[in-house]
VEXPAZA-18217 format. One record per residue: residue in one letter; x, y, z of N, C-alpha, C in turn. Coordinates in steps of 0.02 Angstrom, whole numbers, plus 32768, in hexadecimal, padded with zeros to 4 digits. Atoms other than C-alpha are relative to their C-alpha. Layout:
BEGIN
AXYZXYZXYZ/...
REM end
This chain:
BEGIN
M7FDF802B80286A661F2FEC017FEF7FC6800E/R8011803B7FE06A5A1EA8EC737FCE7FD07FF8/V804D80188013699E1E89EC6080037FFB7FB8/I7FFF800C804F69B41E94EB95801E7FBE8001/S7FE6805180146A3A1E06EB947FEA7FD3800C/T802680397FD269D51D9FEC117FBD7FF27FCF/I8036801C801D69481D9FEBA380117FF27FB5/L7FEC8020803769921D81EB03801C7FC58011/L7FE8803B7FEE69E31CF2EB4A7FD07FCB8002/L803C802A7FF969351CA2EB7B7FF280007FBC/I80288013804468F71CB9EAD3801E7FE77FD0/L7FC18015802C69931C74EA8A7FF87FAD8010/I7FE6803C7FDB69931BD4EAFD7FAA7FD27FF0/L803E8004802468CD1BCAEAD87FEC7FD07FB8/S7FFD8010804B68D71BCBEA25802C7FDB7FC6/G7FD28031802769671B5EE9F180347FE48023/C7FE5801E7FDB69E81AF6EA118046800C8000/V7FAD7FD87FFC6A811B69EA12800C7FF48054/Q7FE480067FBD6B001B4EEA9D801180448019/L7FE67FAB7FFC6B0A1BFDEAFB8036800F8042/V7FD87FF17FD46B8C1C39EB767FEC8043801A/D80267FC57FEC6B401CC0EBE7802C80287FF9/Q7FDB7FC07FF16B841D80EBDD7FD08028800F/S80327FBF7FE36B181E08EC36802880377FEB/N7FE57FB1801A6B8B1E94EBDD800480097FC1/C7FF47FFD804B6B611E98EB25800580547FFD/E7FF67FCA80006B8E1F32EAE07FBC80137FC1/V80437FF780286AF21F94EA76801280227FDB/I7FE47FDC802B6B141FCEE9CE7FB0802D7FEE/S80517FE480026A6A2049E9BA7FF480267FB7/I80037FF180496A56204CE8F77FB280277FEE/G80377FD3800969A72096E90C80028047800E/D7FFE7FB47FE369D22130E963802B80267FD4/A7FC77FF5803C6A73213CE8F27FF7800C7FAE/F8016800680426A19212DE8557FD580387FF8/E80177FC37FFD69C021C8E86A802F80367FFD/K7FC07FCF80196A5C2231E87C80447FF97FEC/K7FB1800B80166AE32202E8048026803D8008/S7FCC7FEA7FE66B7C2249E816804B7FF87FD1/K7FCC800A80246C2D225EE7CA80327FF6802E/V7FE0801F7FC26CB021FAE83A80497FF87FD6/L7FC37FE67FF76D612228E83580297FB37FFA/L7FDB80357FFA6DD92195E7FA803B7FFA8039/S7FC180007FC76E6821CEE8747FCF7FE58045/E801F80327FCC6DEE218FE90B80187FBE800E/Y7FF1805D7FFB6E1C20E0E8DD80477FE97FE2/V7FBE802B801E6EAF20E4E86880398028800A/S7FC17FC980016F6A2115E86A801880267FCC/D7FE8800580446F962108E7BB7FDC7FE97FC9/I8022801980466F6120F7E70580317FF47FCB/D7FD9801E80306FAA20B0E6717FEC7FED7FC4/Y8012801A80436F942084E5BC80217FD97FE3/I7FDD803480246FC51FEDE55F7FD47FEE7FC9/P8023800C803E6FAC1FEBE4A980227FAF7FEE/L7FEE8057801D6F9B1F2BE46E801C80057FB7/E7FE580018037700E1F06E3D97FC97FEF7FD5/T801B8010803F6FBF1F04E336801F7FDA7FCA/N7FEC8011803F6FE71E8FE2B17FDD7FB87FE3/P803C8041801B6F931DFDE23D7FF17FCC802F/E8005803D7FDE6FA21D7DE2C47FDE800A803B/C80297FF47FBE6F451DD4E3507FDB80277FFE/M80377FDC80076EBB1E32E3167FD37FF08032/L804C80027FC26E231E4EE3907FD480257FE2/D80537FD780046D7C1E75E39180018045801F/G80177FBA7FEF6D351F0FE3CC801C7FF4804B/A7FF080027FC76D601F2FE48A7FBC7FE9801E/E805C80227FCE6C9D1F10E4BF80077FBE8000/S8018803A80086CA51E6EE48880437FCD8029/L7FD280257FED6D4B1E36E4DA80007FEE804F/N7FFE80027FC96D7E1DF4E57980427FFB8017/I7FB97FF57FF26E201E10E5DD80187FC98046/R7FD9801B7FBF6E8B1DA9E6638040800D7FF3/V7FB27FDA7FF06F311DE7E6A980177FD3803A/F7FDA80297FCD6FAD1D84E712804880078001/E7FBD7FEB7FF0704F1DBFE748802980287FBB/D7FEC7FCB8033709A1E06E6997FDF7FEA7FC8/R80308018804270281DB5E6237FC080147FEA/I803E7FFB80086F8C1DE5E5DC7FD27FE57FCE/Y801B803D801B6F091D6BE58E7FC080357FED/I80417FEB801A6E821DAFE51F7FC17FBD7FD9/Y80238026801F6DF81D45E4DD7FB780197FFD/N804A7FEC80016D341D5AE4A17FE67FE3801A/G804680287FDD6CCB1CD0E4E47FD47FD87FCD/D8037801C80286C421C70E4A67FCB80327FFC/L802D7FD580046BD11CFBE4CA7FFC80257FB9/N7FF27FF5802D6C1E1D4DE43680047FE97FC1/F800A802E803C6BFA1CBAE3BC800780197FBD/G801F7FF1804B6BA71D14E32F803080297FDC/K7FC77FD0801D6C4E1D97E30F803E7FC97FF9/G7FC1801780116CBD1D0BE303801B7FE18038/R7FED800D7FDE6D121C9FE35E8050800B800E/L7FB37FF77FF36DC71CD1E3A2803C7FDD8029/L7FCD80347FC06E5B1C6DE3EE80098033802C/P7FE17FDD7FCD6E981CB4E491803B80217FF1/L7FCB7FCE80156F181D3EE472803180058049/L7FE37FDF7FD16FB41D48E4EF803480327FF6/F7FCF7FC57FFA70111DE2E50E802880068035/N7FC17FEB7FCF70A81E31E56E7FD080368030/S802B7FDF7FD970701E9BE5F58019804D7FE5/D7FFE7FB0803270BC1F42E5727FCC7FF27FC7/G802780018038703F1EFFE4F680147FE47FC6/T7FF0801E803970B51EA0E4887FD27FB08003/F80328047800A70551DF4E43780437FD08009/V7FC380367FE570B21D55E47D7FE67FC87FC4/S80208032802B70281CD7E4137FC47FE88016/S804F800E80026F7B1C98E40880027FBB8021/I7FF4803A7FD86F521BFEE47E7FC47FDD7FDF/G803F8040800E6EFA1B52E4407FF0800B7FC0/S801A800A803B6E9A1B21E3B87FCB7FF78007/I8049801180076DDD1B23E3777FFD7FBF7FDB/G801B804480316D971A78E3487FEF7FC68046/N802C80317FDD6D5819D8E39A80307FCF8012/S7FBA80317FDF6E0A1973E3C37FF68007804C/D7FEC7FF97FC86E371951E46980138033801D/N7FF37FC47FEF6E9019E3E47D7FFA80367FE2/E80127FD180076E3B1A4DE42A7FA980268016/F803A7FF67FF16D961ABAE45A7FE780297FC6/V802B7FCF80336CEC1B09E4017FF680388013/N80097FCB7FE56CCD1B8EE472801D8021804C/I7FDD7FF17FB96D121BE5E5087FCC802A8034/K80307FEB7FC66C9E1BF8E5908012802C8028/Q7FD77FD87FD46D0E1C36E5FD80487FF67FF8/M7FBA80117FF26DC41C46E60F801680168041/M7FED7FF17FA66E0F1C41E6C9804280118003/I7FB680017FEA6ECE1C60E70E7FFC7FD48038/D7FF480347FC56EE91BD4E7898032800D801F/T7FB97FE77FD36F681C2AE80E80177FC2800C/T7FDB802D7FD06F771B93E86E802B7FBD7FE8/A7FEA8018801C6FA71B30E7E7802B80167FC1/R7FE27FC080316FF01BB9E77A7FF27FD87FB4/Q801D801680516F861B84E6D17FCE80267FE7/L803B7FE3801E6F0B1BC0E6627FD87FBD7FF7/V804D802E7FF76E541B66E6727FDE801C7FB4/I80427FE880356DEF1B76E5C47FBC7FCE800A/V8038803080026D411B34E5E57FC980097FBC/D803E800880286CD71AF0E54F7FCD7FFD8021/Y804A80117FD66C351AB1E567800A7FB08006/N7FEB80377FE16C4D1A2BE5D380437FD48007/R7FA8800480056D101A24E5CC803780228020/F7FDB7FE57FEA6D941A5EE616805680077FCC/L7FC07FFD80226E3B1A88E5BA8034801C801F/F7FD87FDE7FE46EDD1AB0E6098044801A7FE1/Y7FCD7FEB801F6F7A1B0DE5CF802280268033/T7FE47FE17FCB700D1B53E62B7FF480507FE6/L80137FC28011700F1C0BE636801E80277FC3/T7FE57FE1804170761C23E59B7FDB7FE47FB7/G8014801980456FFC1BC8E52D7FEC7FB77FE6/K80068020801270221B2EE5207FDD7FB0801E/F803A803C7FFC6FA01A92E52880237FB58037/R7FD980247FD06FB61A23E5C27FD47FB17FFB/R802180387FF46F1919B7E5CD7FB180147FF1/A80457FE7800B6E5819B2E5B97FDA7FCD8031/V803680317FDF6DC11961E6247FC2801A7FFF/D80457FFB801E6D101952E60B7FF380068050/V80197FE67FD26CAC19AEE6937F9F7FF17FEA/V8055801B801E6BDF1981E67E7FEC80518039/M800F7FCB7FDC6BAC1A36E6AE7FB3801B7FEC/N804E7FE480256B021A58E62B7FE6803A8014/S80397FBC7FED6AEC1B09E65E801C80237FC1/T7FEA7FD1803E6ADB1B80E5D77FE3803C8016/T80157FD07FF46A841C11E629801E802D804B/H7FC97FD87FE76AF31CA0E67480297FCC8032/F7FCB80257FEE6B7B1C2CE677804880238021/A7FD27FE87FCB6BFE1C4CE717802D7FC7800B/I7FFF80267FD66C8A1BF5E73E80598018801A/Y7FB57FDC7FE36D3C1C23E7A480267FCA8025/S7FDF802C7FE46DDA1BD1E7E27FE980158053/A7FFF7FF67FC46DCF1BC3E89E803F7FC88039/D7FDC80287FCA6E5D1B7AE916801E7FBD7FD2/G7FEB8035802E6E951AF6E8807FCE7FD47FF0/N8039802A80256DDF1ABEE8627FD3802B7FD4/Y801A7FCB80246D631B10E7FC7FB280048010/I80437FF07FD36CB41B5BE83A7FE180107FBD/Y801C7FE280336C231B6FE7B27FC17FFB8027/L80467FFE7FD36B721B9CE7C17FDF7FE07FB8/K802F802D803B6AFB1B2EE7577FAC801D800D/N80357FE780086A601B77E71E7FE37FC67FE0/P80308032802069C71B14E6E5801A7FFF7FB7/S8001800D803D69DB1ACBE62E7FC77FD87FD6/L803D80388012695A1A7EE5BD80127FB97FFA/I800280427FF069AF19DAE5DF7FEB7FF28046/D7FFD801C7FBD698619E0E69D7FB9800B800E/E805180027FE568CE19AFE6A67FFD80008044/G801380047FAD688019E3E752804180298014/A7FE27FD97FEF69061A61E76F7FFA80487FF2/W80027FC5801368C91AF2E73D8013803E802A/N7FFE7FE37FC868C91B4BE7E680407FFA8014/K7FD180087FD669741B12E819805A80157FE3/D7FC87FEF801F6A161B57E80D80317FD1802E/F8007802D7FE26A9C1AFAE84A804D80227FFE/L7FC57FF07FFB6B561B2AE884803C7FC7800D/V7FC4804480006BE91AA7E85F803B80038005/K7FB180067FF96C901A7AE88A801D7FC87FDA/V7FE5804280116D021A12E81E804F80108003/D7FB67FFC7FFF6DB319E0E831802980067FB4/S7FE37FF0803F6E3319F4E7A27FF87FC07FCA/M8002803A80356E0F1940E7567FAB80087FF2/G803E7FFD80276D5A1981E73B7FCB7FD08037/K803380207FD36D101918E7DF7FDF802D802A/K802B7FC87FCD6C76196EE840801C7FF38045/T7FE180107FBF6CB9197FE8EE7FD38034803A/G80357FDE7FBF6C1919F2E93E7FC980277FD1/T80367FDD801A6B7C1A42E90A7FCD801D802E/V804C7FD57FD26AFE1ABEE95A7FCF80077FCD/L803D7FE3800A6A561ADAE92C7FE980478004/L801A7FB07FF06A0E1B90E8FE7FCC7FF87FE4/N8048800F803369551B8DE8DD7FF1803E7FE3/R80017FD0802569271C0BE85B7FB08016800F/I804E7FE77FF0687F1C70E8707FD8801F7FBF/L80407FE2805567EA1CA8E7F77FDC80388019/L80137FAF7FF867C21D5CE7DC7FF180087FC4/D80347FE4805967571DAFE751802B80337FF5/Q7FC37FE1802667BC1E0EE6D97FD680247FC3/P80197FE6802A67731E94E6768019801D7FCC/G7FDB7FDB8040678E1EEDE5D780167FD77FDB/T7FDD8029802967BF1E50E5787FC180017FB9/P80197FFA803167721E3EE4C47FB17FD68008/M803680217FDF66E71DCCE5127FDD8013803D/G801F7FF07FC766B01E35E5A680377FF0802D/T7FDE80097FBE66D11E18E65380147F9C8003/V7FF280598006671A1D5AE65980297FF58033/K7FD6801F7FCF67621CE8E6E3803D7FF57FEC/V7FC58006800768091CD5E6F9803A7FE5804C/T7FE980137FC4688C1C87E765804180338007/K7FBB7FEE7FE869221CDDE7B480247FE68031/G7FCB802C7FE669B21C8AE7F1803980238027/A7FC67FD27FF36A611CBAE82C80307FF67FD5/N7FCE800080306AFA1CE1E7DA80398009802D/L7FE780167FE16BA41CC7E813803F802F7FD3/F7FDF7FC380136C311D50E80F803E7FE48023/Q7FC080017FE06CEB1D59E8328030803D7FF0/S7FBE7FB17FFB6D571DF2E86D80397FF48021/S7FC6800F80006E061DCFE8667FF07FA98007/G800380457FF26E0E1D21E8BE7FCD7FFD8033/D804280177FC16D701D2BE9237FCA7FFE7FD9/L8049801280316CCF1CDFE8E27FBF801C8029/Y80327FDD7FDB6C201D39E9057FC27FCB7FE7/V8039800A80226B701CF6E8F47FE280218013/Y803A7FCD80046AD61D71E8C07FC47FD97FEE/R802D801380146A391D2EE8DE7FC780347FFE/S802B7FD0801469821D7DE8AC7FE580158050/N80267FE17FBA696F1DA2E97E80358044800D/D7FC47FC280086A011E44E94E801F7FEF8036/S7FCB80087FE26A7D1E04E9A380327FD37FF3/L7FCF8031801E6B371DC5E986801C7FEC8038/Y7FE2802E7FD66B841D3FE9E4804A7FF77FDE/K7FAF801480166C421D18E9DE7FFD7FBC8001/V7FFE804880026C601C57E9B680437FEB8014/N7FC480307FE06CCD1BF2EA2780157FCE7FB9/P7FE7803580336D341B8FE9957FEC7FBC8013/L7FFB80397FEF6D461B0DEA097FC77FCE8017/N803C80217FED6C981AE2EA457FC0800A7FE2/L80317FDC80166C2E1B3EE9EB7FCE8013801A/T802E7FD77FC86BE41B94EA70800C80567FEC/L7FFE7FCA801A6BA31C3DEA427FFB80368035/K80127FD07FE66BB91CDBEAB07FED803D7FFF/P80157FC080176B551D76EAAF803780398002/E7FCE7FC57FF16BC01E0EEA86800180337FFA/F80137FC980236B741E88EA1D7FA17FFE8011/F8061800780066AA01EB8EA3D7FFF80457FBB/I80087FD980226A791F03E9A67FC380277FF5/D80417FE17FF869E81F92E9BE7FE1801D7FC4/F80217FC6803969891FC2E91E7FC080267FFB/G80387FEB7FF569002017E96C7FCA80027FDB/K80348005801968762043E91B7FFB7FDE7FAB/Y7FE68036803A68CF1FCFE87580057FC0800B/A800080427FFA68CC1F42E8D17FD27FD37FF4/T8038801E801668801E9CE8A67FC37FF5803D/T803D80037FD067D51E77E8E67FDF7FB47FF0/S801B8037802267551E0EE89880087FFD7FB1/R7FE87FDE805467AB1E56E7F0803C7FEA8008/A7FAB7FEF7FF068511E4CE7CF801080407FF1/G7FDD7FA9800368B91EFCE7E480437FFB7FF1/A7FB57FF2801369601F2BE7EA80237FC2800C/T7FD9804B7FF469DE1E9CE7E28056801A7FEC/L7FAB7FF8800B6AA91E93E7DF7FFC7FF77FAE/W7FED8020805E6AEA1E86E71B803B7FD28018/A7FCC802D7FD36B2B1DECE72080397FEE7FB6/R7FD7801E80276B871DDAE668803F801B8009/D7FBE7FF4800C6C461DEEE66280187FF8803D/N7FE07FFD7FC36C4F1DD6E71F800D80428021/P7FF27FC57FF66C471E97E74B7FF980148045/L7FF87FED7FC76C681E9BE7FE803D7FFC8019/F7FC37FEE7FD66CEB1EF2E85A800E8014803C/V80057FF27FBD6D0D1EDBE90980558003800D/T7FC87FEA7FCD6DAD1F3CE961800280068033/P80167FF07FAC6DCF1F5CEA157FE980427FFD/R80067FB8800C6DAC200CE9DA7FB880157FEC/A804A7FE380246D022009E9667FEB7FB07FE9/V80168033801E6C911F92E91C7FE780257FB5/A802C7FF9803D6C671FAFE85C7FD17FE27FD9/L8034802180266BCB1F6DE80C7FDD801F7FD5/T80337FFA80216B5A1F6AE77B7FB17FE98008/V8046800F7FE86A951F74E7A37FD980047FB9/L80277FF980436A1C1F47E7077FBE801C8018/F80387FE77FF169761FABE7237FD57FEB7FB9/V801980208042690F1F43E6A57FCA80297FF6/Y80197FCC802268AF1FB5E6307FC47FF48002/G804780127FF1680A1F59E6417FDE800E8031/T800B80027FBA680C1F71E6EF7FF5804C7FFE/F7FEA7FBC7FF2684C201AE6F27FFB803B7FB6/P800C7FD3805167FF2070E6498018804D8012/D7FFC7FA9800068172120E69A805E80058013/I7FCB7FF5800368D32102E6A68024801B7FC5/D7FDF7FD980406950216DE63180277FB67FE6/R7FEA80298023698620E0E5BC8048800F8002/K7FC37FF57FEA6A3C2123E5D980177FCD8049/Y7FF280207FBE6A2F20D3E68E7FDC7FC2801D/T80118044800669E62031E672802D7FC88019/R7FC580257FEB6A831FEEE69280368035802A/T7FDA7FCC7FD46AE02061E72980377FE3801F/N7FE280147FD86B7D2056E7687FFD801C805B/F7FFA7FEE7FAF6B962061E835804580018009/V7FB980037FC76C222087E8AA7FED7FFA8047/Y80177FF77FAE6C062054E968804D800A8020/D7FDF7FEA7FE16C7C20A9E9CD80147FD18056/R800A80397FB06CB22026EA6180078019803F/K7FEB7FD67FC76D0E209EEAD17FBF802C8020/R80317FD57FD26C842125EADE7FB27FEC7FF4/G802480297FFE6C0020A6EAB67FB4802E7FC6/T802B7FEF80306BAA2118EA2580077FD97FB8/T8001801180366B6F20E3E9847FF7803C7FB6/R80237FC080396B6F214DE8DC7FE47FD17FB4/A8011801B804D6B2D2131E827801F80287FD2/L7FDF7FD480306BA12162E7987FE280257FD4/E80217FD580256B6521EFE73580257FF37FB9/Y7FF1802480326B5F21BBE680801F804A7FDF/N7FDA7FC680186BD22231E6117FF17FEC7FA5/E80188001804A6B882263E56480377FDE7FD1/D7FC1800780306C3D226AE51D80137FC37FEB/Y7FE8804880026C6521B8E5427FD57FC77FEE/G8032802D80146BBE2173E52380027FC88051/Y800080407FE26BE0210AE5BF80088018804E/A7FFF7FE77FBF6BEB212AE69B80427FDE800E/G7FCF80227FD26C89211EE6EC802280498027/F7FDF7FD67FCD6D132172E766802880347FDB/T7FCB7FBD802F6D5F2225E738803B7FF78016/N7FBB801180036E01220FE71B8029803F800F/D7FE17FC77FFB6E532297E77880477FF58017/I7FCF80127FFA6EF32245E77D803B80187FE3/D7FE47FEA802D6F372262E6DF7FD880337FCC/G80297FEB80396E9F22B1E6927FEF7FE17FD4/G8007801E80266E932236E62A7FAA7FE28005/M8046800E7FFB6DDD21CFE5F37FF67FE7802E/L802880257FC56D572198E65C80167FBF7FFC/F7FE7804D7FEA6D9220EDE6A67FC07FDE8013/Y800E80357FD86D26204CE6DF801B7FCC7FDD/P7FD1803180136D6C1FB6E6ED7FCD7FCA7FDA/K8003802C80106D551F1CE695800D7FB98021/Y7FED802F7FDB6DAB1EA1E6F9803B80138036/M7FD87FE17FD26E131EA6E79380237FC6801F/N7FDB80317FD76E9B1E3EE7D38054801B8022/E7FB07FE37FF06F4A1E58E8327FFD8049800E/G801C7FB97FF16F0F1F14E874800A80217FC0/K80137FE2804C6EF11F46E7C97FC27FF37FDF/M8044800180306E591F74E7638007800B7FBC/Y7FF87FEF804B6E531F60E6AC7FB3801B7FE4/Q802A7FEF802D6DF61FAFE625800C7FFE7FB4/L7FE17FFC80466E021F88E56E7FDF80367FD9/V801D7FD280256DDE201AE4EC800780007FB0/D7FDC800380456DD9200CE4348025803C7FE5/A7FD77FD480186E582060E3D77FE0804E7FEE/I80307FD0800D6DDC20DBE3817FEB802D8028/D80257FF97FE36D8920FCE40F803A802B802E/F7FDF7FE17FC36E2B2129E483802B80367FCB/I7FFA7FC180266E6C219EE3ED7FE68043801B/E80367FD77FE36DD72203E4057FF980148052/Y7FDF7FEF7FBF6DEF220AE4CE8032802E800F/A7FAA7FE37FFF6EA52234E4BC7FF2804D7FF0/Q80057FBE800B6E7022D5E45E7FE28027802F/K801F7FD47FCA6DF32309E4E480297FFA803E/S7FEE80087FCC6E5C22E0E567803E80318009/N7FC57FDD7FEA6EE4233BE5D080437FD1800A/S7FDE80417FDF6F4C228DE5EF802F801B7FAE/Q7FD1801B802870012296E59F80057FC67FDF/K7FFF804F800C6FFF21E0E5A47FEE7FED7FC8/M803F8031802B6F6521B2E5408015802C7FBF/K7FD67FDC80436FAA2233E4B480347FEB7FDF/Q7FCE8014801D704521EDE4AC7FEB7FBB7FE4/V8029804580096FEB213CE4A17FE5801A7FC2/A802C7FF280266F712188E42180287FFC7FB9/A7FEE7FE480356FEE21C8E3A9802C7FC97FF3/T7FE4803A800D703B2119E3917FBE7FC37FE4/L803C802C800D6F8920D1E3577FEC80147FB3/T80297FF5803F6F1620C5E2C37FB77FEF8012/E804280217FFB6E61209FE2B57FED7FBA7FFC/E8006804780116E7E1FF2E294803A7FE98034/S7FCA801F7FCB6EFF1FDDE3297FCA7FC4802B/N802280207FD86ED61F5BE3997FEA802A8050/P80187FC07FCA6E731FA6E441804980018035/V7FCA7FD67FD56EDC1FFAE4CC7FE37FE98058/V800B800F7FB76EEC1F9CE58D800D80498037/V7FF97FD17FC36EC22023E6177FFC7FE0804E/V7FF2801D7FAB6F111FF2E6BD7FFC803C8030/A7FFB7FDA7FBF6EEA2044E761800B7FD98039/T7FE180067FC06F432028E7FA7FD580128031/L80177FF97FBD6EE82017E891801D80178047/K7FE67FF47FBB6F0A2068E92C80157FD48025/E800480447FD86F471FEFE9B57FD480168049/
REM end
């Protein structure tokens, strides 16, 4: 393990300008081996309790389908928004609900005025300043936790691909991928830190790599593969195409190797191989386990069952074992088998303050409740119609 970590560090030092902190004790997540023997994983291994919160339904707070929604939770408040990735489905103002699902208010307004936003690239909870931050294109808008507008600042980001930005210690760290206006920078990513006034206070270069991508309409083409930025609770992680996850020190942007992801025969060589799925921040690191999603590009791996081109994995940190979650035909996705109350299959969309969250459309929740042995689910389902707002499934993590 020490040899693997040393080799990885040498490769990175030679190939980019990233600042690294040595660590010779990376945990190994064995994706390649686990993918060959998918299994059921019990929710009770990592979760102590499960609950179901129906979000209030009324004309002022009607929501899109759960798949297009993002959730943020802080203390006794639930925030729902759909972001600019779902622009074609119509722009939705962020909505604030109490922890019991009752609707409180919408947040902000859409427009071009100083106190308005056009799109929501990201919505963050700044726990240090106890405020909400909505990120529009090249702009931050700050709100109180109850949704009252405070101020806005301009931040020149010009990042359009796999955009990711997160709050860290009162500052904001984002990953800048190349954009059309960055002439000559097609092979560079940057990890950037700005303060609450939008002033840049730190930058780290992360060089991209050039790979062959088969299976496109034009055959095999050259593509650049760069970094991705994830947040798990309050920690930030950078994933690079060298199959490693690095923990970011928010003070000086140094990267510490935390996990080595062993893709086995699915690894990237001269062509693009399996990679972490980056959209919607699907990385969940806890003291007991790491849950992550891997994309097996169909053009590269045409023999893989289409149901598993996006596969969920769980790495048990105490046992050092990795398991691929089995696809469930009844639910149409892979998740943890709920042996706590006999309820629906669970896989998180968001994690904060020791809890994981999943959003489920009312029409699906009603169907799942009928199939399940969960009295909690059946009681909630009895209050819903097919047109009701989604249900928030809350899983409390074991300490």
